[in-house]
Phi, psi and omega in degrees: 000136177261168181233127169256134185230156171235132184236139175059043177280106186263126184224138177269134181202167171272120182209133177141162183260342183274151182305316182296330180287336181283349184255357182227166171260140178236159179273137165240148181239125183249137168242124182241137169237127185234121181284132180200175176248116184263002186300316181298315179299322179295325179288316187270339184058038184238127181301332180291347182259016181218175173280117184280101184293334176292318178295320178298311182297320179299316180293317180295315179300313180302314181295310184295318179300326182271349184280160177215058181277158175275319187253141174295332178299316180294314179301315180300313180299317182293319179298313180297320179299318178300313182296314182294317185280311187281335182245008177053047179263120185286337183216132179222136169242129181234131170249119180246117186251123174254075185307133177087000181292333175237117189299331182273358182245146176289314182227153173207145180167206181226154170235123177234153178225126182230145179091192182228141172288132182250000000 
C-alpha cells in the first residue's frame, strides 16, 4: 500500500465546548495519510487512476468549515469517515491539531487511524 498525504491543511471552523468557543471560528490543522495503490496511475499518468488529493482536500475543507462540533474527536471521526466512504480509501491516519487550545502547549489534538493497510 502506498500513501498519499496532505500536510498542514489549515481550516477555520466552530469547535469547542465552551460558550465563547461557540461564537467564534478557530483554526484546526489537519495532517492526512491515505492508503492507496498508485501503481496504475504511475503507469497511465492519468489522474482518474489515483486518489485525487485536490478533490479530497476540497471536500474536507468544505465539510470542516460548515461543521460546528464540540469535540475534536467527533470532527476527526467524521472527516475520516468521509474520506473512507466517499473516496473508497481503505486506510486513513488523521492528525487533527487545535493549536492554542492549551496555553502551555504548542499543539494539542488527536491522532486517529481507521481501516487496514492492504
